[in-house]
MIKOL-206625 format. One record per residue: residue number from 1; x, y, z of N, C-alpha, C in turn. Coordinates in nm, 3 decimals. Example, Ala and Ser with C-alpha at 12.3 -4.5 7.8 and 13.67 -1.06 7.14 Angstrom:
   n    n.xx    n.yy    n.zz   ca.xx   ca.yy   ca.zz    c.xx    c.yy    c.zz
   1   1.319  -0.569   0.780   1.230  -0.450   0.780   1.320  -0.330   0.780
   2   1.285  -0.225   0.708   1.367  -0.106   0.714   1.290   0.003   0.787
//
This chain:
   n    n.xx    n.yy    n.zz   ca.xx   ca.yy   ca.zz    c.xx    c.yy    c.zz
   1  -1.696   1.923  -1.875  -1.619   1.979  -1.765  -1.569   1.867  -1.676
   2  -1.444   1.867  -1.648  -1.388   1.762  -1.563  -1.364   1.818  -1.424
   3  -1.383   1.734  -1.327  -1.353   1.774  -1.190  -1.230   1.699  -1.145
   4  -1.148   1.767  -1.068  -1.027   1.702  -1.020  -1.051   1.644  -0.882
   5  -0.998   1.528  -0.862  -1.008   1.463  -0.733  -0.874   1.474  -0.663
   6  -0.873   1.462  -0.530  -0.744   1.467  -0.461  -0.644   1.365  -0.511
   7  -0.691   1.246  -0.549  -0.600   1.142  -0.598  -0.538   1.186  -0.730
   8  -0.619   1.243  -0.819  -0.567   1.290  -0.947  -0.466   1.402  -0.926
   9  -0.492   1.491  -0.831  -0.398   1.600  -0.802  -0.266   1.546  -0.750
  10  -0.272   1.446  -0.663  -0.149   1.387  -0.609  -0.069   1.322  -0.720
  11  -0.135   1.250  -0.809  -0.065   1.187  -0.920  -0.002   1.291  -1.011
  12  -0.073   1.399  -1.038  -0.018   1.506  -1.122   0.103   1.569  -1.055
  13   0.095   1.590  -0.925   0.210   1.646  -0.851   0.330   1.553  -0.855
  14   0.304   1.424  -0.844   0.413   1.327  -0.852   0.482   1.333  -0.988
  15   0.402   1.344  -1.093   0.458   1.352  -1.229   0.541   1.479  -1.245
  16   0.488   1.592  -1.198   0.561   1.719  -1.208   0.690   1.713  -1.127
  17   0.681   1.665  -1.004   0.801   1.654  -0.919   0.906   1.565  -0.984
  18   0.863   1.453  -1.040   0.958   1.361  -1.104   1.024   1.427  -1.225
  19   0.945   1.504  -1.301   1.001   1.572  -1.418   1.102   1.678  -1.376
  20   1.071   1.752  -1.271   1.165   1.855  -1.222   1.292   1.790  -1.171
  21   1.278   1.687  -1.089   1.396   1.621  -1.033   1.475   1.546  -1.141
  22   1.407   1.503  -1.246   1.475   1.431  -1.354   1.550   1.523  -1.449
  23   1.540   1.654  -1.426   1.613   1.748  -1.510   1.554   1.767  -1.647
  24   1.423   1.755  -1.660   1.359   1.765  -1.790   1.320   1.907  -1.827
  25   1.351   2.005  -1.741   1.316   2.143  -1.768   1.441   2.228  -1.783
  26   1.431   2.331  -1.867   1.542   2.426  -1.879   1.535   2.524  -1.763
  27   1.638   2.605  -1.748   1.641   2.704  -1.642   1.526   2.804  -1.658
  28   1.499   2.848  -1.780   1.390   2.942  -1.804   1.255   2.880  -1.768
  29   1.237   2.753  -1.800   1.111   2.686  -1.765   1.097   2.674  -1.614
  30   1.206   2.641  -1.545   1.200   2.634  -1.398   1.169   2.770  -1.338
  31   1.228   2.877  -1.392   1.197   3.012  -1.343   1.050   3.046  -1.361
  32   0.993   3.004  -1.472   0.850   3.027  -1.497   0.765   2.950  -1.396
  33   0.803   2.827  -1.368   0.731   2.747  -1.269   0.739   2.815  -1.132
  34   0.856   2.862  -1.094   0.874   2.927  -0.965   0.787   3.053  -0.957
  35   0.787   3.133  -1.062   0.705   3.255  -1.062   0.557   3.222  -1.051
  36   0.515   3.116  -1.117   0.375   3.075  -1.111   0.337   3.031  -0.970
  37   0.423   2.955  -0.905   0.397   2.910  -0.768   0.393   3.030  -0.673
  38   0.486   3.125  -0.689   0.488   3.244  -0.604   0.360   3.325  -0.623
  39   0.314   3.338  -0.746   0.191   3.411  -0.772   0.072   3.340  -0.707
  40   0.066   3.208  -0.720  -0.044   3.132  -0.660  -0.045   3.147  -0.508
  41   0.073   3.145  -0.446   0.081   3.164  -0.301   0.034   3.302  -0.260
  42   0.075   3.404  -0.333   0.033   3.540  -0.297  -0.118   3.556  -0.315
  43  -0.175   3.490  -0.416  -0.320   3.493  -0.435  -0.392   3.426  -0.319
  44  -0.338   3.315  -0.271  -0.398   3.248  -0.155  -0.393   3.336  -0.031
  45  -0.282   3.408  -0.012  -0.270   3.499   0.103  -0.376   3.607   0.093
  46  -0.392   3.667  -0.025  -0.491   3.773  -0.042  -0.632   3.721  -0.016
  47  -0.663   3.601  -0.062  -0.795   3.542  -0.039  -0.819   3.522   0.110
  48  -0.717   3.471   0.180  -0.730   3.446   0.323  -0.750   3.576   0.398
  49  -0.671   3.678   0.365  -0.681   3.807   0.433  -0.820   3.868   0.410
  50  -0.871   3.858   0.288  -1.005   3.913   0.259  -1.114   3.839   0.335
  51  -1.093   3.711   0.363  -1.196   3.630   0.430  -1.196   3.650   0.582
  52  -1.089   3.711   0.637  -1.079   3.727   0.781  -1.131   3.863   0.827
  53  -1.185   3.864   0.948  -1.226   3.988   1.015  -1.167   3.987   1.155
  54  -1.147   4.105   1.209  -1.100   4.115   1.347  -1.204   4.049   1.437
  55  -1.157   3.964   1.528  -1.245   3.891   1.618  -1.275   3.748   1.574
  56  -1.236   3.712   1.451  -1.256   3.575   1.403  -1.169   3.478   1.482
  57  -1.221   3.358   1.504  -1.143   3.252   1.567  -1.066   3.179   1.458
  58  -0.937   3.158   1.481  -0.851   3.091   1.385  -0.760   2.992   1.456
  59  -0.697   2.906   1.377  -0.596   2.816   1.433  -0.481   2.808   1.335
  60  -0.364   2.772   1.386  -0.246   2.752   1.303  -0.151   2.662   1.379
  61  -0.054   2.608   1.308   0.047   2.524   1.371   0.168   2.610   1.399
  62   0.202   2.622   1.528   0.313   2.706   1.570   0.441   2.626   1.583
  63   0.531   2.682   1.660   0.661   2.616   1.681   0.642   2.480   1.747
  64   0.731   2.391   1.711   0.730   2.253   1.765   0.597   2.183   1.739
  65   0.535   2.215   1.624   0.409   2.152   1.581   0.295   2.168   1.681
  66   0.298   2.275   1.756   0.191   2.304   1.852   0.076   2.374   1.779
  67  -0.045   2.320   1.790  -0.161   2.383   1.730  -0.208   2.495   1.822
  68  -0.213   2.617   1.769  -0.250   2.735   1.847  -0.386   2.783   1.796
  69  -0.478   2.803   1.888  -0.609   2.857   1.857  -0.618   2.995   1.919
  70  -0.673   3.090   1.844  -0.682   3.224   1.898  -0.779   3.311   1.821
  71  -0.772   3.442   1.850  -0.862   3.539   1.791  -0.781   3.641   1.712
  72  -0.830   3.679   1.595  -0.763   3.778   1.511  -0.771   3.915   1.578
  73  -0.654   3.978   1.600  -0.649   4.111   1.659  -0.623   4.219   1.555
  74  -0.539   4.189   1.456  -0.501   4.287   1.357  -0.473   4.216   1.225
  75  -0.517   4.278   1.116  -0.495   4.221   0.983  -0.405   4.316   0.906
  76  -0.290   4.263   0.861  -0.196   4.342   0.782  -0.196   4.289   0.638
  77  -0.105   4.335   0.556  -0.105   4.297   0.416  -0.084   4.146   0.399
  78   0.018   4.091   0.462   0.049   3.949   0.447   0.040   3.871   0.577
  79   0.040   3.940   0.690   0.041   3.876   0.820  -0.083   3.915   0.900
  80  -0.112   3.833   0.999  -0.226   3.857   1.088  -0.177   3.839   1.231
  81  -0.215   3.931   1.320  -0.180   3.919   1.461  -0.291   3.839   1.528
  82  -0.252   3.729   1.592  -0.347   3.638   1.657  -0.316   3.633   1.806
  83  -0.418   3.658   1.888  -0.406   3.647   2.034  -0.453   3.508   2.072
  84  -0.361   3.422   2.123  -0.399   3.285   2.160  -0.503   3.281   2.273
  85  -0.585   3.178   2.269  -0.691   3.162   2.369  -0.636   3.138   2.508
  86  -0.512   3.085   2.518  -0.455   3.056   2.650  -0.395   3.179   2.718
  87  -0.404   3.296   2.653  -0.356   3.419   2.715  -0.208   3.446   2.693
  88  -0.138   3.361   2.620   0.003   3.385   2.593   0.018   3.503   2.497
  89   0.140   3.553   2.479   0.159   3.670   2.391   0.110   3.644   2.248
  90   0.073   3.752   2.181   0.020   3.744   2.045   0.127   3.696   1.947
  91   0.082   3.632   1.842   0.168   3.583   1.735   0.143   3.664   1.609
  92   0.247   3.694   1.533   0.233   3.750   1.398   0.248   3.632   1.304
  93   0.139   3.598   1.236   0.132   3.475   1.157   0.109   3.508   1.009
  94   0.182   3.444   0.918   0.150   3.461   0.777   0.007   3.414   0.750
  95  -0.068   3.489   0.673  -0.210   3.459   0.652  -0.233   3.321   0.594
  96  -0.142   3.272   0.511  -0.164   3.141   0.449  -0.150   3.025   0.547
  97  -0.103   3.052   0.668  -0.092   2.947   0.770  -0.218   2.935   0.856
  98  -0.312   3.028   0.839  -0.430   3.031   0.925  -0.545   2.951   0.867
  99  -0.621   2.890   0.958  -0.745   2.824   0.924  -0.855   2.887   1.007
 100  -0.957   2.939   0.941  -1.068   3.002   1.011  -1.157   2.895   1.072
 101  -1.194   2.916   1.198  -1.278   2.820   1.269  -1.422   2.870   1.269
 102  -1.515   2.777   1.279  -1.656   2.814   1.285  -1.681   2.895   1.412
 103  -1.767   2.992   1.400  -1.794   3.083   1.513  -1.863   3.019   1.627
//
């Protein structure tokens, strides 16, 4: 069994990116890659949503690269409503942008 390291993943991504940009894939192959990436993203969203509970502390990067910390108010299919700790209005955030903080 092999384990992947971050360095190995970066190198693999570089190779894949170079192959895509170099035009080494057909249109059908690119469509398959796109569908695979979309599926992986939706799976990550579902995992994140399942891991969250109302009242959990989370953080995300908002507009203008501002890090926002807040509490989960509502969990929807793909988005989560987060009430910021500073009392500003709630944000509707895609679940894959959230990082759960230790309680």
